N, C-alpha and C positions, 0 to 999 in steps of 0.2 A: 691277519689271518696266513701262513704258507702251507704249498704243495713244492715239495724239497724238489721230488724229482718224478712228477706224475707216474707214482703208483697205480698199481693194477688195483689196490685196495682203493687210491680216491678215488677211480672214474669205476668203479662200481659201487661205490656208496650215491656218486651225484648221479647216478643211473636208473637205480631204485627207488629214488626218492619221487613223489609225486609233480613235485612245485617243479614247473620249468628254470633249466638251469645254462645261460648261459658265458661263458668267458674269454673275455676281449683281451688285448694285449693296447697299450697304449694310445695306441694310431685306430684304435676301434675297431682290429681284426679281429674273426674267432676265432679265437684257439681250442675251446672246448663246444660242445652244445650237446643236452642230458636226452633222453627216449622220450621226456613228459615235454620238451623245449619242441622239436620233430614234429610229435602230434598236435603241441599245440599252432605250431606255425601252419602243418598239413607239406614240411619241404622234408628231405632225407638228410643228414647229417654231411653228407658229398657232398651235397649243393650250397652249402650252408659257411662248411668251414674256411678254412683260410680267405673268404674271403667280409667287406666291413657291413657293418653293423648296420649300418644307412640312417639310425639319429642319433646325434651324440648323445655323453651319459655325464657322467661324473659323481664320485667318490660319494657316497652317504645323499644322496636321490633319491626320492623317492615320490614319483610320477604313474599318472595312467598314458597309456598306446596302444590306440587302435591298431586289428590284424584283420587281417583276412581268414577266417576259419576254413579247413579242408573241402567245407559242403557251400563256398565265396559269401557264407552269407557275413557281416564287419561282428566281431567278439571288440569287446578292452577288455587288457591283463593292467595290474597291477604290477610295477618294476620297481624295484629295492635292488638300490648298488652299495657293492660296499669295494674295496678294497683287499686286497689277495697277492699274495705272492704266489708264481703259476713257472714254474722251470727255470727256477731262481730269477724271473725279472717280474714287477712290480706290472698286474694288470688288475681287472674290476671286476666281481663277479657281479652278476646277475640273476635275480631273482623272478618271476613272472609267476603269477596269481590271476588265472582267468577270475573277473568281475565282472563279467557281461552279464547275468544273470540283476544282478549287485545295480550296473547300472543302467540297464532296464527299467528297475522298476525306481529308480530317478525320475529316470527322463519319462515315466508312467505317471508321476505323483507329480509330476508340474506341468505337463498336459492337460489331467482333470484329475481333480480329488477328489470327484465324486465317485472315478470306478479306483481309487486308488486301493482302497481296502480287497476286494474281490481276490486280483492281481497278488498281491502281496499275501497272501493268508497266507500259501503253502509253499513261501521261500524264504532257501535254506540260513537266508542275512536278516538277521532279527532287525526289526524297523520300529523306533516307535517316533513320537511327536509329545514336545511337553510342553508347556506355557510358561507364560510371564512367574507365573509363581511357582514351577517346577511340576505342576497338575498333568500326571498324565491324560492328556489328551487320544493316544493310539494304543497299540499295541499289539504285534500281528503274534500269534502264537509261539513263532522259535523264539520272537524274544525274552517270550514268560518263561519259557524252558530256561532259559539262557539266562535269567533271575534270580532265578526263583532262590536266589539267597544271598544276592548281593544287588538290590532293588534300590538300596539305599545311594549306591552310589550317581543315583541320577540329581538327587539332590543338590548336588556338588554347580550341573550347572545349566538352574533353573538362572534367567539373565536380568542379570545388575547394569551388563552393559554389551550393547551388541558387540558379536562372534563375528568380527572385521574377516579371524581368517582360522580355517578347519583344526578343530581340536581333537588331538587326538590319543590315545590311552590306553592302556591294555589290562583289564577286566576277567578277575577268577568269575566262570562259568558254570553252569551244570546243562551235562547231555544229554540226550534223548536217553540213555541207557545210564542214567544216572551219577556216571563219574563225573569227574572235576577236569574241566580246562581252562585252557586261556581266548580269551576274542578278545580281536581290536576294535575301544569305538574310536568313532567317527563323531562329530558333532555341527550339523554349521546353521548360522538362523535361515529364519523361512518362516510363513506366512501359515496360519490355519487360519481358517474362517476368515480373512480379514484382519485377524490378531496376527504381534511380531511371536513368531514359538521358535522351536529349536529339532530338528529332524532329524537323531542318533541311528547311525548303523551300529551293526553287532556283527562282525565276523569273525566267524570260527577259526582263529589260527594255532590252531591245537598240534595236527599237522607237522605245519610252518616251525611249531615252535622242539617239538618233538628232533625233525630233521636238521635242525640247529645243534641238538643236542647230540646225535647223532654223528655230525658232521666236528662238531667242539672236541667230543670225545674220537672221532680217527682221527681229525688231528694228530692229538694230544699220544695219540697211538702209535703211531707215524713217524712223529718227530722224537720219539722212544726207542722206537725200533729202529730209527738210521744213528742215533747215537753210539747204540750197542754195537751196531752192524759195525762203524767206522772205526771206535772200540777194536773191533773184532779183527776187523786190517788193519788197524796200525798193529797192531802187537804178533801178528802170524804174522806181516812182512817183518818187521823187526824180526822175532827169530826164529825163521825163514831164513834171511839174508845172511845173517848170523851163522844156521848148518850150512849156508853153499859157500861162503870167505874158503869155509876150509876143506871142505871139495874139490876150490879151486888150490888154493894153496898146494891140498897133497896131488892132483892132478898136474902144474908145473911144477913141484919136485919129482915125478915121478918121470917125466919127460924128460927131467934135466939126467935121470938115473940111468934114461933107456936109451939114450944117444951114443952108446958105445956099446949097446947090446946088437949082437949078429943077426936080429927078427927089427928089423927097420918096421915088421908092421906095429910092433906096441908101443913103439913114439906115437905114431899118427895115433892107435889107442886111445894114447891118453889125450892127444890136443884135441883129440873127438870131446871128450871126458870139458876138457876148461870152453873148446865153447859150445857146446849146452847149456854150461852152469852159467858161461855170459852169457848167453840168452835168458836162464831165465835169469836170471841177476836183474836184465835191465826188467822185464817182466813185473818182476817182486816193485823193482822204484818204481815203475808206474804203478800199482795198485798205492805202496806210499805216498807218492806224488798227491792220488788222488783224493785220497784217505783224509791227508795233511791238508789240501786245499777245499774239500769240503768242510770239515771241523770250523772252517774261521782259524787255524792256527798259522797262516799266511802272513807272515808280513810284507809285501812290496818295498824293495829296495830300491825306491824310482828317484828318477833321475833327469837331465834334460841328451835329447841322446839325439844325431841325425837319423832317420828312420833309413834314407837310402841308402847309409854309409852299413848300418845294424844289416838289412837285406842283401848288400853284397856279400857281406861276410859266411850270410850263409847259405848263399848260393856255393860261397865255394866249398863249406862244410858236405855238401851235399855234390858236388862235382862228379867224384869217383863215379853214383850213378845212376849219374845223368852221362857220363860218358858208355858207362857199360851200355847202355841202351839206343845210344848216339842223339839220343834228344836234348835238342835247342833250349835254354832259358830266353828268356827276353825282358829287359826291361821295358814299365810306356811307366813313366813320372811323368804325372801332368801335375805334378805342384810348384811353387814356388822356390818352397821353406818347408822340409820332410823334416823339420824340432816338435819333437813328442814331449811328451814327459812319462816315464815307465820304466818298468825294471828289464833291462836288457838281457836280462842273462832268464829271465822268463818268456819274453816275447818272441826271444831268439830261439826258443824250443819251440813257441809253436810256430814260429816260421820254418825250422828245419823240419818239424813234424808235417805239416801243410803240405811242403815240397818233397817231402819223403810220396804221402798220397800220392802226389799230382805223376810222377815217376813210376811209381808203383806200380798204377794201374795206366798209365798213356802209353800207346803199340811206337814201337821202334820208329826213328827218327819222324816221331810229332812233333810238339812245338806246344810250352809251357808259356803261361805270357805274365808279369807280375805288374799288375796297375798299381800308384798309387794315384789320390783325387781328392781334393777337398771337401769335403762335405758342408754346409752353410746351412743346417734346419731354422737356430738359432743364432743369435750377435753371440749368446754364452755359453751356445752351445756347438763350439765347431768341432768337428774333426777331422782326422786324415782314413780313409776309407784305403786298405789293403785289399784288389783281389787277387786269387791263384784262381788263375785261367785253364783249363786243362782239353785235351786230345781222346781223354778215354771213355769208360762205358759208361758211364754219368750217374747219376742218382736217380732213383722213383721218386715221382715227386711225392707221393704222401709218403716217401723217410727221411726227408728231406730234416725234417723238428729228430726222429727218433733217431739217426746218429748219431750225436752230441747229446746224447745218452752211454752212462757206463754199458758197458758189455755189450753192445749193439752191433750187429754189422751189415754192412747195406746188404741187399740179396740181390744183386748186382755182382757185389764182389766179393762175397763171403765163403766161394767154394774154395777149398785151398789156399785163402790167402794164408788161414793160419794167427795167432794174438787173443786180445781178446778184447776187443775193440774198446784199447780206455784212452786212445791216443787224444782225438776228439775233447771227450769229455774234461778232461785233463787240460784243454786250449780254451774250451769254453768256460772252465773258473777262472783262468786264467786272463781272460778277458775281460767274464765280467770281473772281477777286484780290477781292474783297470778303471772300470767307471765307460768301460765299451762293449760291446756287443757282437755275436759270430752268427754268420748261417752260411746257410749253401742252396744251391740252385742246379737248376740243371740248365745250362749253356742254352740259350733260345735261338742264338748265331749257327746252332748247327752240334757238334757231338761233342759231350765232355760240360764237365761239371766247372761251379765257381765258387769259390770259396772265398767268400769276406768279411773283415774284422773293420770294425775304426777303434780309435787309440782317440781321446779327447787331445785337442790342443791345446798347451800349454798357458796361462793366464799372465798377465804381464808379474804377477805377486808371486806366482812360483818360483 
């Protein structure tokens, strides 16, 4: 399952469903929580986002967890975990279904079979007990309605061998309004009046199945829209740049012809046309690059290189901008060997883009630090982390993820800044293609921002 751009459509679909939905990254940090999950836990999105989930989860996991309800009573939720892609990164989708009522019924059954019937008569969960021969010993009204047209399913559960593990399946059911639905059937061994028996729970999952179908349809629609958008973007960029080349050519031709003209302003007009055209060409180039990266058409020309040397060349490329504001750029290299395996041209574009942003939003006579350090999360996952630390206006905490989305500009810097907000989106996709990560956060030691990205260290076989 994939959500490429964390679109408004994706978030709207997830927020309107009644099932609690949480999305965490591979380290267990919460990236998204819908309204139903907020209600379930009695805590706001602001309190939960970007904080650890607090419990270990893994793909395909199905289990039950305890939680504290808003009224401080204890509840139980059934947790289903699956893989998905969120904002271009591997993540886990957690579905939470409040099964407190069902758990209460289970507890009551174990405590006293004599009071079992009176407790479960009005339960919305179907409850059935069958004996060794498959004969029904107990069935509550909900189960009777559910199994009106599928009672034969119970014959499969006659005890021929002990049920050591929970039996799970999905069966068709008839709902109270005579419509057809889907239920999850769970069975486990128990005893009834001193004899071996099977206790069966039938939980209506029609809403969940409807949500899953809606989610799948939304995913398909979003992927189709993304594909059309990228194709349109690529075609538009190509046609626009072709026409723009003519404008640039004629502006240069006009500038040469006007050099001998008595009115020197004419030459200046042509020069302004040329500069504006070049700026538009740069913006269209960014659009084309982003469309190409998102489409998966980019093939990296990776090779071993010294990242420290690449950074030195990139610093020289922005030297004129640095000198205009009397900014000092310092290198803090904490690695013994800065050898990485990457596409030098594309990583250079990332570095230049991050350096230009740092210079652009830093005050005059300030300091920008480029820091290199080795990260050793696991022996097979070692990387070099590059951080660009400035003393500029900083980034609001709530925007540290959004700034890497296309066409987004931070509220702290967008006033009069111009541009389309594409450079960081291009950086993100480029680093992702290299198997690394990129992120930003407000400098905890003072004013400014820190932009960091990682590049995996080459294996001996590379």
